N, C-alpha and C positions, 0 to 999 in steps of 0.2 A: 504494500500500500504506500502511496505517495502522500506526504504531509507537507503542506506549505504554510509557513507563518509569515504574514505580512504585517510588520510592526514599524512604528515610527523611529524608535531610538534604541541603541544598544542598551540592554538590561530589561527592556519591556518583555522580550521573549521569555526571560527567566522569571520575572515577577509574575507574569500572567499564566504561564504554563510550563515552567521548568520541570516540575514533577511529571506532568503529562508527556512531555517530550522524552524524558528518561524512560517512561513506560513504553512509548513508541519505539525507542531504540531497542529495548529489550524484546519487543515484539518482532523486531527485524524490519521495521518500516523505514522507508527512505525519508530523511528529513531535509527539507529545503527552508532556508530562512532568507526572506527579503527584508533588507534594512532600508527603509525608504529615505530617511534624512541623514544628514551629516553636519556636524558642528563645523564652524568656519572661523577664520581669523578676521578681525581682532577680538570679536566677542569671546572666543575661546582661544587658549594658547595653542601653539604648535605642539607642545609637549602633551597637552590634554588630548588633542586629536590623535596623535600617534599612539598614546597609551590605550585609547579606545580600540584602535585597530588590533593591538597586541592582545588586549583582554578578550576581544571577540574571537580571536584565533584560539585562545585557550579554552573558551567556552565550546567552540565548534569541535575541538579535539575531544573534549569530554563527552559531548553529545553524539559524536560520530556523524556530524552534519555532512550530508552529501555535497551541498553547495550553499554558500552564502552569497546572495546577490545584493549588490549595492546600487541604489538609484542615485545617490549623492545629491538629492534635493536639499536645499538649505533648511535646517531645523527651525521650527517656529515661524517659518515663512511660506508654508505650503499655500496659504491664501493668496500669495503673489504669483503663483504659477497658473497659467491658463488651464482651465479644467480639461480641455481637450487634450492638451499635451500630457498632463499628468495622468489622465485616465488611460491614454494609449500606452503609456509606460507600464502601468499596472496590468493592463490587458495583455501586453506582450509577454510579461513574466508568467502570468497564468497560462497562456497558450504554450509557452516554452516548457513549463513543468508538467502541465496536465495533471494536477493533483486530484486525489480522491477526497481529501479534506483540506479546507482553507480555514486557518485560524486568523482572526484579526481583531482590531479594537472595537470597543463598544461605541455606538454612535453618539451617546450623550456624555462621554468623558469630558472632564473640565478642560483638558488639553485640546485646543482647536485642531491640531494636526491629526489627532486620532479620528475625529469626526469626518474630516476630509478623506482620510484613507478608507474608512468604512464605506463611504458613498462610492468611491472608486472601485472597491472590491465588489460591491453589490452589482455594479454595472458589468464588471469583468467576468462575473460568474453567472450571468443571466442564464435561464434555462434554455435559451436558444442553442447553447453549445451541445454538440453531440455527446460529449462526456458530461454527465451530471455530477455536480460537486456538492458535498456537504459544506455549509458555511457556518462557522461557530465563532461567536465573540467571546473573548476572554476579558477579565477585569484587570485593570492596572491600578495597583494600590497608590493612593494619594492623587488619583485622577478620577477613577470611576465613582468613588464614594464621596468626593468633595463637590460634586455638582448637585443640583436639586432634583435630578431625575434618577431614581434609584436603579441600580443594576439588579435585575431580577433573574436569578439562575433557574434553568430548567434541566440542567445536566451537570452531573458531578463525576469527578474522577478520583478514586481512592489513591492517594500518593503517600500513604503511611510508610511504605517501603523506601520512598525516595526523598523524604523531607530533609534528611541530613545533607544529601547530595545537592538538593535544590539550594539550600542555604550556602553551601560551599561554592556552588556555581555563581550565585549572585555576588558573593564576596569577591569574586575575581574582578568585578566592576568596582574597583576600590573607591572611586570618586562618588559613587551613587549610594554607598552604605552610610546610613544616618544613625544617629544616636537614639536609643529608646527613650520615649515612647513614640517616635516617628514610625509610621507604618512600614517604611522602607528600612527599618533596622532589622538585624538578624532575629531579635526576639519578636519583632512585629510580624515578620513573615511566618514564624511558627504559630503565633497566636491566631493570625488570620486563617491559616490553613486548618488549625484546630477548630476554630469557630465554624468554618465551612464543613469540616469533617463530622462534627457531632450532630449536625442537622441530618446526616445520613447514617448516624450510628457507627461511624468509623473514626479513627483518631485524627487523621489528617486528610484533607481533600482540596482539590481546586474546583472552582465553580465556573460554569460557562452558560452562555445562552445560545441555543441552536436557532439560527435564523432561517435556514433552509436545509431540507433533508429529503433524500429520495430513497425509494426501495423498489 
């Protein structure tokens, strides 16, 4: 099975579905990660940008990522990109990978880039395609819960076996690790996964919203 993650920023893929990706890896699935945006100078330092590249490679090695695709659109500036140009890029990636499952951001996240990506993914995965794709939204801590439109899960993945590894993978993105009680702290990730897990009577889980599914 082919799995494609379309995410805005390095670390989103681990925050949202790190445990689930580890489960896909164990299942023998092919993992593709599309990283839509990239930091740029002078807002971010050259060192910061280079470190992100190194950290992403470490994450990909641990996940066994088949391919990480970079769009290199400017982060927090997706609203300045013509929608046709942006949409075509996302569609080209979907056509190239031909995934069975597409994971992407929740449309009502506080981060505006996330919503723009969601809309482009919905267009790129329209049922017009010969190959039907399951489209699933993941939640991004400190974005999905900080808006006034709640993320309502309808699908859960038990990641109890993978929680330690998920925290370890997120820790590779050193600049993104915050101090507790920030939700992006190591403790916050565990607490969040535990909160999602106990709703399904398991210790740790990741929560998702299935947008489109076929059988």
